[in-house]
C-alpha positions, 0 to 999 in steps of 0.5 A: 570519560577518557580522564576518569578512565586515566585518572583510575589507571594512575590510581592503580600505580599509585600516582594519586597527584596525576590522578587527582588532575585527571578526575579534576579535569573530568569534573571540569568537563562534566561537572555533573559526573559523579563517579568523577567528584567520588573518585576526586574527594577519595583521592583527595583525602588519601594526598591530605592523609599523606600531607598531614604524615609530612607535616608531622615528619618536618615537625620532628625534623625541625625540631632534630635540627634537620632544617633541610629535610623538614623543609622538603617535606613542608614542600611535600605538603604543599604539593599534596594538598594542591590548594593555597587556600587550605589551611594544612597547606598555609601552616606549612607555607608558615612554617617554610616562611620562618625556616627560609626567611622567605 
């Protein structure tokens, strides 16, 4: 339950990545803890919305040939999504590969 409290504190401070990690740890310890799962899903949704905004910014920046900043936003998408199997993560990964040649 201390991870849940930690997650709440980090969420209040808008440290959503850390909050997601704390809620994930709470679920790992007690997979049947509904409050942890609920809070995890809420934070994950917020992070996905932020990631979508970063992706859209990256596309605009790429079109305006501001590639360095576009790359920064695409990396932010990956960090916010966190799951390499997520379609948005993969879109960002593919776009990064196109921009960097890696």
